[in-house]
C-alpha positions in Angstrom: -0.1 0.2 -0.1 1.4 3.6 -0.7 2.6 6.6 1.8 -0.9 8.4 0.5 -3.2 5.1 0.8 -1.5 4.3 4.3 -2.4 7.4 5.6 -5.5 8.2 4.2 -6.8 4.6 5.8 -5.2 4.9 9.1 -6.6 8.2 9.4 -10.2 7.3 8.4 -10.2 4.2 10.9 -9.1 6.5 13.8 -11.6 9.2 13.2 -14.1 6.8 13.0 -13.5 4.8 15.8 -13.4 7.8 17.4 -16.6 9.9 16.0 -19.0 7.2 15.6 -19.7 6.9 19.8 -19.9 10.9 19.9 -22.4 10.6 16.6 -24.5 8.2 18.7 -24.5 10.0 21.5 -25.2 13.8 19.8 -28.6 11.6 17.5 -29.9 10.5 21.3 -30.0 13.5 22.1 -31.2 15.5 19.7 -34.3 12.5 19.1 -34.8 13.2 22.9 -35.1 17.4 22.0 -32.2 18.2 24.0 -30.8 20.0 21.3 -30.7 23.7 20.3 -29.0 24.5 17.1 -26.9 27.7 17.3 -25.1 28.7 14.2 -22.9 25.5 13.2 -22.9 24.6 17.3 -24.8 21.7 18.7 -25.9 23.0 23.0 -26.9 20.2 25.1 -29.9 22.1 26.3 -30.9 20.2 29.3 -27.1 21.0 30.3 -26.5 24.2 29.0 -29.7 26.1 29.6 -31.5 23.9 31.5 -29.4 23.3 34.6 -27.9 25.6 37.1 -23.9 25.6 37.6 -21.7 27.5 39.8 -17.8 26.9 40.8 -18.0 27.3 44.1 -14.8 26.0 46.1 -15.9 26.3 49.2 -17.8 22.9 49.0 -14.3 21.1 48.0 -11.5 23.1 48.7 -9.2 20.1 50.5 -8.9 20.8 53.9 -12.7 21.7 54.3 -14.4 19.4 52.3 -16.7 16.5 53.4 -15.7 13.0 53.3 -16.3 11.6 49.7 -16.9 15.1 47.9 -13.5 15.8 45.0 -12.4 19.0 43.9 -10.9 19.1 40.0 -8.0 21.0 41.6 -7.2 18.4 43.5 -8.0 14.9 42.7 -8.5 15.3 38.6 -5.3 15.6 36.9 -4.3 18.4 34.0 -2.6 18.2 31.3 -1.2 21.3 29.3 0.5 21.4 25.9 3.9 23.3 25.4 1.8 25.9 23.9 0.1 26.4 26.8 2.5 26.1 29.0 4.8 29.1 27.0 1.5 30.8 27.9 2.8 30.2 32.0 6.0 30.9 31.6 5.6 34.3 29.4 3.7 35.9 32.7 5.8 33.5 35.3 6.7 36.1 37.5 3.2 37.4 38.0 1.6 34.1 38.9 5.2 33.7 41.4 4.3 37.1 43.5 0.4 36.0 43.9 1.7 32.8 45.4 4.7 34.8 47.3 2.1 37.0 48.3 -0.9 35.1 49.2 -0.1 31.0 50.3 2.6 31.1 53.0 4.0 27.3 52.1 4.6 29.1 48.5 6.5 31.8 50.4 8.3 29.5 52.7 9.3 27.5 49.4 8.6 28.8 45.6 9.1 26.6 43.0 10.0 27.2 39.3 7.8 26.4 36.6 10.1 23.3 35.6 9.0 22.2 39.3 5.5 23.1 38.6 5.4 20.5 35.7 5.6 16.4 35.6 5.2 14.0 32.8 2.8 11.2 33.3 2.8 8.6 31.4 4.1 11.0 28.2 1.5 13.5 29.0 2.7 17.4 30.2 0.6 18.0 33.3 0.9 20.3 35.7 2.2 18.8 39.3 0.0 18.6 43.0 1.2 20.3 45.9 -0.4 20.5 49.1 -2.9 18.0 47.4 -4.3 20.0 45.3 -3.0 21.7 42.0 0.7 23.1 42.0 -0.7 27.3 41.5 -4.2 27.6 43.9 -4.2 28.9 47.2 -6.4 29.0 50.0 -8.7 32.5 49.8 -9.1 34.2 53.1 -13.2 32.1 53.5 -12.0 29.0 52.5 -12.2 28.9 49.5 -9.9 27.8 46.5 -8.3 30.4 44.1 -6.0 30.3 41.3 -3.0 32.5 40.9 -2.6 32.0 37.1 -6.3 33.6 37.6 -5.3 36.0 39.9 -2.8 37.1 38.4 -4.1 37.5 34.3 -6.5 39.3 36.2 -4.5 42.0 38.4 -2.6 42.6 35.2 -5.9 42.8 32.6 -4.4 40.2 30.6 -6.8 37.9 28.1 -7.1 34.9 30.7 -7.7 32.7 27.6 -4.1 33.3 26.4 -2.9 32.6 29.5 -4.5 30.2 31.3 -4.9 26.7 31.1 -7.6 25.9 28.3 -9.0 23.2 30.3 -8.8 24.5 33.2 -10.7 27.4 31.3 -13.6 25.3 30.0 -14.1 22.5 33.2 -16.7 20.9 32.8 -18.1 22.1 29.7 -17.6 19.6 27.2 -16.8 20.4 23.0 -16.4 18.4 20.5 -15.8 18.4 16.7 -18.2 16.5 14.8 -15.5 17.0 12.4 -18.4 17.9 9.7 -17.8 21.6 9.6 -20.2 21.4 13.6 -20.0 21.4 17.0 -21.4 20.1 20.5 -20.9 22.0 23.3 -22.4 20.1 26.6 -21.2 19.9 30.4 -19.7 16.7 31.6 -22.6 14.1 32.9 -23.0 10.9 33.4 -23.2 10.0 30.0 -20.9 12.4 28.0 -18.1 11.4 30.2 -17.7 7.7 29.3 -17.1 9.2 25.8 -13.5 10.7 27.4 -12.8 8.9 31.1 -14.3 10.8 33.3 -15.9 8.4 36.0 -15.8 11.3 39.0 -19.2 13.0 38.0 -20.8 11.8 41.1 -17.9 12.9 43.6 -17.6 16.5 42.7 -20.5 18.3 44.0 -20.2 21.2 41.6 -22.3 18.9 39.0 -24.3 16.6 41.4 -26.1 16.5 44.4 -28.6 19.3 45.8 -25.6 22.2 45.7 -26.3 22.4 41.7 -29.1 20.0 40.2 -32.3 21.5 42.0 -30.3 24.9 43.2 -31.4 28.0 42.3 -28.6 29.0 40.7 -27.5 30.3 37.2 -28.2 28.0 34.0 -24.5 26.4 33.1 -24.2 29.2 30.0 -24.5 32.0 31.8 -21.5 30.5 34.1 -19.1 30.5 31.2 -19.4 33.8 29.1 -15.9 34.7 28.7 -14.8 31.9 28.4 -17.9 31.1 25.9 -16.8 34.5 23.9 -13.1 33.3 24.0 -13.6 30.3 21.9 -16.5 31.5 19.7 -17.4 34.9 19.8 -19.2 37.4 21.7 -21.5 37.6 19.2 -22.4 33.9 19.7 -22.9 34.1 23.1 -25.8 36.6 22.1 -27.0 34.2 20.2 -27.0 31.6 22.7 -28.6 33.8 25.1 -31.0 34.1 23.0 -31.4 30.7 22.5 -31.6 29.9 26.0 -34.7 32.4 27.1 -36.7 31.1 24.3 -36.0 27.5 25.5 -36.9 27.9 28.9 -39.8 30.1 28.1 -41.5 27.4 26.3 -41.1 25.3 29.8 -42.0 27.7 31.9 -38.3 28.9 33.1 -37.5 32.7 33.6 -34.0 33.2 32.7 -32.3 36.0 34.7 -29.9 38.2 32.7 -26.6 37.8 31.9 -24.5 39.0 35.2 -21.8 39.6 32.3 -22.4 40.5 29.0 -20.0 39.4 26.2 -18.2 43.0 24.8 -19.0 42.8 20.9 
């Protein structure tokens, strides 16, 4: 078999084997009437428009949380790409300043950037420090905060260009359907299996009275900045219009966006 044909065969096999479960998942959601198309994005309306989500690390901070609760900054591993690491490296002096100021354990023993990462099963990962992400620090009220996030906000930097993408989008699920469209959802019991995620029941932000059944804003409203960076501010406005229409059909009031996308 020629080199071109071999590459084509391998690419087709890898694409089909990976995408087939995602296509079935999308078709299942569509058959239930749970998908709303916004531009070229298939939006999981139940997860994005109906279910609430608020990141509140008071509930899951290591050292304070209840038994059985996990933290995305504690138990989950954060992989970073070399390009993402360059963004952190460029502003590492600012991150270091935040940690020296806010975290006594870092101030006593600061780390270099190389000491903040490690290779695990050939993946470049952020290390843990004190049972949590190396860049996290405890806030004054017991919450868990991110020094990368704090440094970027204090310096007026584009957060999405500094903070690793996984940390910015968690727990959103964004999948390229390889047909010119994308799927936007949030981690749940169904789609978690497609990416090997098994901590749904242990993360309080995804499960339990704090989120499902809580009087919080719908998920998309907690990610206005992230979605504006991934797609565009115009997309977020269109998403908001679609969400309000979908919720109105179901007798659900929709709160105003706390953070408006800047066009």
